[in-house]
C-alpha positions in Angstrom: 81.3 -7.9 -68.0 83.4 -8.8 -65.0 82.1 -10.5 -61.9 83.8 -10.5 -58.5 82.7 -12.4 -55.4 83.3 -10.1 -52.5 84.9 -11.1 -49.2 84.1 -9.7 -45.8 81.2 -7.4 -46.8 77.4 -7.3 -46.8 77.4 -7.3 -50.6 78.1 -10.7 -52.1 79.1 -9.7 -55.7 80.2 -6.9 -57.9 79.7 -6.7 -61.6 81.2 -4.1 -63.9 82.6 -3.3 -67.3 85.8 -1.6 -68.3 85.9 0.2 -71.6 88.9 2.2 -72.8 90.3 2.1 -69.3 87.1 3.5 -67.7 84.5 1.9 -65.4 80.9 1.3 -66.6 77.8 -0.4 -65.3 79.1 -1.0 -61.7 76.5 -3.0 -59.8 76.6 -4.6 -56.3 74.5 -7.5 -55.2 73.3 -7.1 -51.7 74.6 -4.6 -49.2 73.4 -1.1 -48.6 71.4 -0.5 -51.7 71.3 3.3 -51.8 75.0 3.8 -50.9 76.1 1.2 -53.4 74.0 2.6 -56.2 75.6 6.0 -55.3 79.1 4.5 -55.6 78.1 3.0 -59.0 77.0 6.4 -60.2 80.0 8.2 -58.9 82.6 5.9 -60.5 80.7 5.7 -63.9 83.2 6.7 -66.6 86.0 7.1 -64.1 89.5 5.8 -65.0 90.2 2.5 -63.4 93.5 3.7 -61.7 91.7 6.7 -60.2 88.9 4.6 -58.8 91.4 2.2 -57.3 93.3 5.1 -55.6 90.1 6.6 -54.2 88.5 3.4 -53.0 91.4 1.3 -51.8 91.7 0.8 -48.1 88.3 2.2 -47.1 86.9 0.2 -44.1 83.3 -0.3 -43.0 83.0 0.0 -39.2 85.1 -2.7 -37.5 85.6 -4.7 -40.7 89.0 -4.8 -42.4 87.4 -4.0 -45.8 84.3 -2.4 -47.3 82.3 -2.6 -50.5 84.3 0.3 -52.1 87.6 -1.4 -51.0 86.3 -4.7 -52.6 85.6 -2.8 -55.8 89.2 -1.5 -55.9 90.4 -5.1 -55.4 88.2 -6.4 -58.2 89.3 -3.7 -60.6 93.0 -4.3 -59.7 92.6 -8.1 -60.3 91.1 -7.5 -63.8 93.9 -5.1 -64.7 96.5 -7.6 -63.5 94.9 -10.4 -65.5 94.9 -8.2 -68.6 98.5 -7.1 -68.0 99.5 -10.8 -67.7 97.6 -11.8 -70.8 94.9 -13.9 -69.1 
């Protein structure tokens, strides 16, 4: 299970698993509960690269980021760490 502390959003943390290149068990701590549960359901089983491409750059109101954008950043960080052997 991966854990990511969000920056600039109402949610404070995202946890998720990656198995065989696909997302599983995406959960947000805090934030808009219904919307974030929905995002978790929608990305369940989705390939990581597809999730990144769909969620990257989404903004929330006047903020420079959003919970979906933060998820894309979290996934990308995990993939980069795995690529670099960390």
